[in-house]
N, C-alpha and C positions, 0 to 999 in steps of 0.2 A: 435590399428591398427594391422591387421594381417600380418604376414610375411609368404611368400610362400617358402617352401623347396621342391624342386623337384615338385612332384604332390600333396604334402601335404600342408594343410593350418592349422595353429594353431593360436588360440587366444593368446593374451598376457598372460592370466591366465594359459592356457595349457603349453605355453612355459616356464613360470616361474616354474610351477610344475615339468617339466622335468629337468630344470636346478637345482632346489633344490634337486632332486633325484640324479643327477650327483654329486653335491657337497657333499651330504651325503655319497654316495658310496665311493668317494675318501677319505673322512675323516675316515669312518669305516673300509674299506677294505684295503686301501693303506697307511693309517696314513699320508695323504697329505692334505694340505690346498689348495683348488681350489676356486678361486673367481668367481664372476658373469661373468666377461668377458671370463675367461678361460672356464667356463661351457658352455657359449654360443658358443664359438669357437668349443669346442668339439662336442656339439650337432649339429652344422652346418656341421662339418666334417663327423660325423657318418651318418647323414641323406643324405648327398651328396653321401657317399660311398655305402650305402645299401638301401636307401630309395626307389629307383625305383624297386629294386628286391623285396622288401617287398610288395610294391604296386601291382606289376604285379602278384605276387603269390596270393595275396588276390583276384584280379580279376579272376584268373584262378579257385580259390576255389569257388567263387560266381557263375561262369559259370557252374561248375560241379553240384553245388547245384540246380540251376535253371533247368538244363538239367534233373536231376533226378525228380524234381518236375513236369516238363512237361510230362515226361514219366508216372509218377503216375497219372497225370490228364487225360491223354489219356486212360490209362487202366480203370480208374474210369468211364470215359465217355462211353466207350464201355460196361462196366458192367451195365449200365442203360438200354441197349437195351432189349426189350421184345422178347421172343421166339415166 
């Protein structure tokens, strides 16, 4: 079953991979043991805290990309005109 975080949807496999990465980070960088529940709570907190900002930034980046692509398309279109 998928759980929704803000505007994000993650499969159980994706969520498990993120939790494993959090657990590994705490063990390697902080020399702390973090369990499954703790990693899930931390993941939920971080996504709630910054998830919308990351999502909106990605949307803005996609809009800029498509705007440039449309400008290129229009230029290419007029380049096909014959004199």
